[in-house]
C-alpha positions as CSV (number, residue, x, y, z in Angstrom):
1,M,8.2,15.7,17.3
2,K,6.9,13.8,20.3
3,Q,8.6,10.5,21.1
4,V,6.5,7.6,19.8
5,T,5.8,4.2,21.3
6,W,6.8,0.9,19.7
7,V,3.9,-1.3,18.9
8,S,3.5,-4.4,16.7
9,V,1.5,-3.7,13.6
10,L,1.0,-5.4,10.2
11,L,3.8,-3.3,8.5
12,L,6.0,-2.7,11.5
13,F,9.5,-4.0,11.8
14,C,12.3,-4.4,14.3
15,V,15.8,-3.9,12.9
16,Q,19.4,-4.5,13.9
17,G,22.5,-3.4,11.9
18,F,22.0,-1.0,9.0
19,L,18.6,-1.7,7.7
20,T,17.1,-5.2,7.8
21,A,13.7,-6.6,8.7
22,E,13.5,-8.9,11.7
23,A,9.8,-8.9,12.7
24,G,7.1,-9.8,10.2
25,E,8.2,-13.4,9.8
26,D,4.5,-14.4,9.9
27,W,3.4,-12.6,6.7
28,V,3.5,-13.3,3.0
29,S,2.3,-11.1,0.2
30,L,-0.7,-11.4,-2.2
31,I,-1.3,-9.4,-5.3
32,I,-4.7,-9.4,-6.9
33,G,-5.7,-8.6,-10.5
34,G,-4.4,-5.6,-12.4
35,L,-3.7,-4.7,-16.0
36,G,-2.1,-7.6,-17.8
37,G,-3.1,-10.1,-15.2
38,G,-6.9,-9.8,-15.4
39,I,-8.6,-11.2,-12.3
40,G,-5.9,-13.6,-11.3
41,N,-3.6,-13.4,-8.2
42,E,-0.1,-14.4,-7.1
43,L,1.2,-15.4,-3.7
44,I,4.8,-14.2,-2.8
45,T,6.8,-16.0,-0.1
46,A,10.4,-15.5,0.8
47,E,11.6,-18.1,-1.7
48,S,8.8,-18.6,-4.2
49,V,5.9,-17.2,-6.2
50,C,2.9,-19.1,-7.2
51,N,-0.4,-18.4,-8.9
52,G,-3.5,-18.5,-6.7
53,N,-4.7,-21.8,-8.2
54,E,-1.3,-23.4,-7.2
55,A,-1.4,-22.1,-3.6
56,T,-2.6,-24.1,-0.6
57,P,-5.5,-23.6,-0.1
58,N,-6.3,-22.3,-3.6
59,I,-7.0,-18.6,-3.9
60,P,-9.9,-18.0,-6.2
61,P,-9.7,-15.3,-8.9
62,A,-11.4,-12.1,-8.3
63,E,-14.5,-12.7,-10.5
64,F,-15.3,-9.1,-11.3
65,G,-14.2,-6.3,-13.6
66,Y,-12.9,-3.3,-11.7
67,I,-9.3,-4.4,-12.2
68,F,-7.6,-1.0,-12.7
69,G,-6.5,0.8,-9.6
70,W,-8.4,-1.2,-7.0
71,S,-7.1,-1.5,-3.4
72,A,-7.1,-4.3,-0.8
73,A,-6.5,-4.9,2.9
74,L,-7.2,-7.6,5.5
75,F,-10.0,-6.9,8.1
76,S,-9.4,-9.2,11.1
77,S,-10.8,-7.3,14.1
78,N,-12.6,-9.8,16.3
79,M,-12.3,-12.5,13.6
80,E,-10.3,-15.7,13.8
81,K,-8.7,-15.4,10.4
82,G,-10.2,-12.3,8.8
83,E,-11.4,-11.4,5.4
84,I,-9.6,-9.8,2.4
85,M,-11.5,-6.8,1.2
86,L,-11.0,-5.6,-2.4
87,C,-12.5,-2.2,-3.0
88,G,-12.9,0.5,-5.6
89,G,-11.1,0.4,-9.0
90,K,-12.5,1.1,-12.5
91,D,-13.7,-0.5,-15.6
92,T,-15.2,2.3,-17.6
93,I,-16.1,4.3,-14.5
94,E,-14.9,4.3,-10.9
95,S,-16.5,1.9,-8.5
96,K,-17.4,2.0,-4.8
97,K,-18.0,-1.7,-4.6
98,C,-16.1,-4.0,-2.2
99,Y,-15.7,-7.7,-2.6
100,N,-14.8,-10.0,0.3
101,L,-12.8,-13.2,0.5
102,P,-12.9,-15.0,3.9
103,V,-9.3,-16.3,4.4
104,G,-9.2,-19.9,3.2
105,S,-12.5,-19.7,1.3
106,S,-13.0,-20.9,-2.2
107,S,-15.2,-18.1,-3.3
108,W,-15.6,-14.3,-3.0
109,K,-18.6,-12.6,-1.5
110,R,-20.3,-10.1,-3.8
111,D,-22.4,-7.0,-2.9
112,V,-22.0,-7.2,0.8
113,C,-20.0,-3.9,1.3
114,E,-19.5,-0.6,-0.4
115,L,-17.2,2.4,0.1
116,E,-18.8,5.7,1.0
117,R,-17.6,7.0,-2.4
118,E,-16.4,5.5,-5.6
119,R,-12.6,5.9,-6.2
120,I,-9.6,4.7,-8.0
121,N,-5.9,4.5,-6.9
122,A,-6.8,5.0,-3.3
123,N,-4.6,3.6,-0.5
124,M,-5.8,0.9,1.9
125,F,-3.9,-0.5,4.9
126,S,-4.7,-2.7,7.9
127,T,-4.4,-1.2,11.4
128,S,-2.8,-2.8,14.4
129,D,-6.2,-3.8,15.8
130,G,-7.4,-5.4,12.5
131,K,-9.5,-2.6,11.0
132,I,-9.0,-1.0,7.6
133,V,-8.2,2.6,6.6
134,I,-8.7,4.0,3.1
135,S,-7.6,7.4,2.0
136,G,-7.5,9.6,-1.1
137,G,-7.9,8.3,-4.6
138,Y,-9.6,9.8,-7.6
139,S,-13.3,10.1,-8.7
140,S,-14.4,11.6,-11.9
141,K,-17.4,13.0,-10.0
142,A,-15.3,14.6,-7.2
143,G,-11.7,14.8,-8.5
144,W,-8.7,14.3,-6.3
145,L,-9.9,13.0,-2.9
146,K,-8.8,14.0,0.7
147,D,-10.9,12.0,3.0
148,V,-9.6,9.4,5.4
149,Q,-12.1,6.7,6.4
150,M,-11.9,3.7,8.7
151,L,-13.8,0.4,8.5
152,Q,-14.9,0.3,12.1
153,S,-17.1,-2.8,12.0
154,Y,-18.0,-5.6,9.7
155,D,-20.6,-8.4,10.1
156,P,-19.4,-11.5,8.2
157,D,-22.7,-13.2,8.6
158,C,-24.9,-10.5,7.0
159,T,-25.7,-10.3,3.3
160,S,-26.0,-6.6,2.5
161,N,-24.7,-3.3,4.0
162,C,-22.3,-5.2,6.1
163,C,-19.6,-2.5,6.5
164,Q,-19.6,0.6,8.6
165,W,-17.1,3.2,7.3
166,D,-16.5,6.3,9.5
167,N,-14.9,9.5,8.3
168,I,-12.0,10.0,10.7
169,G,-10.2,12.9,9.0
170,T,-9.4,15.0,5.9
171,I,-5.8,15.1,4.6
172,D,-4.3,18.5,5.6
173,G,-3.0,19.3,2.2
174,K,-4.0,18.5,-1.3
175,G,-6.3,15.7,-2.5
176,V,-4.1,12.9,-3.8
177,Y,-4.1,9.5,-5.5
178,S,-1.3,6.9,-5.9
179,H,0.1,8.1,-2.6
180,C,1.6,5.9,0.1
181,A,0.1,5.6,3.6
182,L,0.6,3.4,6.7
183,Q,0.1,3.2,10.4
184,Y,3.3,4.4,12.1
185,D,2.5,3.7,15.8
186,E,-0.5,3.5,18.1
187,D,-1.3,7.2,17.6
188,H,-0.2,8.2,14.0
189,F,-1.0,7.5,10.4
190,V,1.5,8.9,7.8
191,F,0.6,9.9,4.2
192,M,3.4,10.5,1.7
193,G,3.6,11.9,-1.8
194,G,1.0,11.2,-4.5
195,N,-0.5,12.9,-7.5
196,T,-2.6,16.1,-7.2
197,W,-4.1,19.0,-9.2
198,D,-4.4,22.7,-8.6
199,S,-3.9,26.0,-10.5
200,N,-0.5,24.7,-11.5
201,G,-2.1,21.7,-13.3
202,Q,-1.6,18.1,-12.5
203,Y,1.6,17.1,-10.8
204,D,3.3,14.8,-8.3
205,I,4.0,16.1,-4.8
206,A,6.5,15.6,-2.0
207,D,4.2,16.1,1.0
208,V,4.5,14.2,4.2
209,Q,1.4,14.5,6.3
210,I,1.2,13.0,9.8
211,F,-2.2,12.4,11.4
212,N,-2.7,11.8,15.1
213,Y,-6.0,9.9,14.7
214,K,-6.6,10.0,18.5
215,T,-6.5,13.8,18.7
216,G,-7.4,14.7,15.1
217,Q,-4.2,16.8,14.8
218,W,-2.2,17.0,11.6
219,T,1.5,17.8,11.4
220,K,3.5,18.6,8.3
221,G,6.7,16.5,8.0
222,K,9.7,17.5,5.9
223,D,9.0,17.0,2.2
224,I,10.4,14.0,0.3
225,P,13.5,15.2,-1.5
226,I,12.1,13.9,-4.8
227,P,8.3,14.2,-5.3
228,R,6.7,11.0,-6.4
229,Q,3.5,9.0,-6.9
230,G,3.2,5.2,-7.1
231,H,6.0,4.6,-4.7
232,G,6.3,1.9,-2.0
233,C,6.6,2.7,1.7
234,I,7.2,0.6,4.9
235,K,7.9,1.1,8.6
236,T,11.4,0.1,9.5
237,T,14.6,1.2,11.4
238,H,17.8,2.7,10.1
239,N,20.9,2.9,12.3
240,G,18.8,2.3,15.4
241,R,16.3,5.0,14.4
242,D,12.6,4.3,13.8
243,G,11.2,5.7,10.5
244,I,9.8,4.9,7.1
245,M,11.6,3.6,4.0
246,I,10.3,4.6,0.6
247,A,11.4,3.3,-2.8
248,G,10.6,3.9,-6.5
249,G,7.8,5.9,-7.9
250,F,7.1,8.4,-10.7
251,C,7.9,12.1,-10.8
252,N,6.3,14.5,-13.2
253,G,5.1,18.1,-13.5
254,N,6.1,19.5,-10.1
255,P,6.9,23.2,-10.8
256,N,9.5,23.2,-8.0
257,H,11.3,20.2,-9.5
258,P,11.7,20.8,-13.3
259,D,14.1,17.9,-13.5
260,C,11.2,15.6,-12.7
261,Y,9.7,15.1,-16.1
262,Q,8.1,11.7,-16.8
263,L,10.8,10.2,-14.6
264,R,10.5,6.7,-13.1
265,L,12.6,6.4,-10.0
266,D,15.0,3.9,-8.5
267,S,15.5,6.2,-5.5
268,T,15.3,4.7,-2.0
269,M,15.1,6.9,1.0
270,F,14.6,6.7,4.8
271,Y,12.5,9.2,6.8
272,D,13.6,9.5,10.4
273,F,10.2,10.1,12.2
274,E,11.7,11.7,15.3
275,S,14.2,14.1,13.7
276,D,12.0,14.8,10.6
277,E,15.0,14.2,8.3
278,W,15.6,12.2,5.1
279,T,18.6,10.0,4.3
280,E,19.3,8.6,0.8
281,L,19.9,4.8,0.7
282,S,21.1,2.4,-2.1
283,P,18.8,2.6,-5.1
284,L,16.6,-0.1,-6.6
285,N,18.2,-2.1,-9.4
286,N,15.1,-1.6,-11.5
287,A,13.4,1.9,-11.6
288,R,9.7,1.4,-11.3
289,D,6.4,3.0,-10.2
290,G,3.3,1.2,-8.9
291,L,5.4,-1.1,-6.7
292,V,4.7,-2.1,-3.1
293,L,7.1,-2.7,-0.2
294,N,6.2,-5.7,1.9
295,N,7.8,-7.6,4.8
296,V,7.7,-11.1,3.5
297,E,8.7,-13.6,6.1
298,G,11.2,-11.2,7.7
299,T,12.6,-9.7,4.5
300,I,11.7,-6.3,2.9
301,M,10.7,-6.9,-0.7
302,A,10.0,-4.5,-3.6
303,I,7.2,-6.2,-5.6
304,G,5.8,-5.3,-9.0
305,G,5.4,-1.9,-10.7
306,Q,6.2,-0.8,-14.2
307,Y,8.9,0.9,-16.2
308,R,7.9,3.0,-19.3
309,G,4.6,1.0,-19.6
310,A,6.2,-2.4,-19.2
311,P,5.5,-4.4,-16.0
312,V,8.6,-5.2,-13.9
313,E,8.5,-8.9,-13.0
314,I,11.7,-9.1,-11.0
315,I,11.2,-8.9,-7.2
316,E,14.0,-7.2,-5.2
317,K,14.9,-7.9,-1.6
318,W,16.7,-5.7,0.9
319,N,19.9,-7.3,2.3
320,G,20.5,-4.7,4.9
321,D,22.7,-2.5,2.8
322,S,21.3,-2.6,-0.8
323,W,18.7,-4.2,-3.1
324,E,19.3,-7.7,-4.6
325,E,17.4,-9.1,-7.5
326,S,15.5,-12.1,-6.3
327,I,12.5,-14.2,-7.5
328,S,10.1,-13.1,-10.3
329,L,6.4,-12.7,-10.6
330,K,4.6,-15.2,-12.8
331,D,2.5,-12.7,-14.8
332,K,3.3,-9.3,-16.4
333,V,0.9,-7.2,-14.3
334,S,0.6,-3.6,-13.1
335,S,-2.0,-1.6,-11.2
336,F,-2.8,-4.5,-9.0
337,A,-4.2,-4.6,-5.4
338,N,-1.9,-5.9,-2.6
339,V,-2.6,-7.4,0.8
340,Q,-0.5,-9.3,3.3
341,V,-1.8,-12.5,4.8
342,K,-0.4,-14.9,7.4
343,K,1.9,-17.6,6.0
344,T,0.1,-20.1,8.1
345,D,-3.1,-19.4,6.0
346,Y,-1.6,-19.6,2.5
347,K,1.4,-21.5,1.1
348,C,3.0,-22.0,-2.3
């Protein structure tokens, strides 16, 4: 695999020692809505958790109903602070609506943006230049989705049709939802795992698909040793090697892995991007799926998820060698949206 170039992106970290986060000190984590939590939100810092109405400034609840499986990211290209965009999800049917919260504002904007297609359990992430990428998901009209779209431009002063989404690629593999995706470097996006459907039925996959979004070329990486959906992933470094850490998830139905039957995972693994190899790391203390991995003020944290239908409130932090139980979420919530925001913009 071609040697990559180090750049500073939202979920990019510099590490010394075994596996610790050093960069990212400027970011905290925000979870929005979800089952059990309704339309509320919680802000997670390195030392505390607070509800949105306790944060400074206050973070207003998301005053709408598509709380199951929606996705969020921060659009900040050519903007001073940016806007949080909350898209997709489902009440009785999947939605393509997006709702926007200007950072620091006391109210959400309605009906200013839409996705190109309705979807649930898609993945959204911010790029290094402040744009947003959305991929995959599920639509009852179209099934498991494969498209990769980028929010190229957004006019914060307009009142309708304010977003321009461009189709930049199609996942070179199966349509997926509840997968993990991120920007790896200035050339590559990486898409890992997820749930799919084909002639074998519905099952979780181990695929690693690497997309050079400048050339349009797809490369198949080495499969995750354990297939999974609903896992967390994050760019980091292990033993001086750049790669991606994944943790948790759910494994079921894969015909090549009969031991994965309704199995929630505590598994933590590291993907060496250059050598295309996987290394097993210390497991989570709490098996869970539907979690996120965020760099919160310089520490990698495993946030949220559920175990056998019950939300996992405890947050775990990576100490460089293993996971430690840390602070807890305020509410019992799953299927939430997640976005990272600057700690200078919101505080507990």
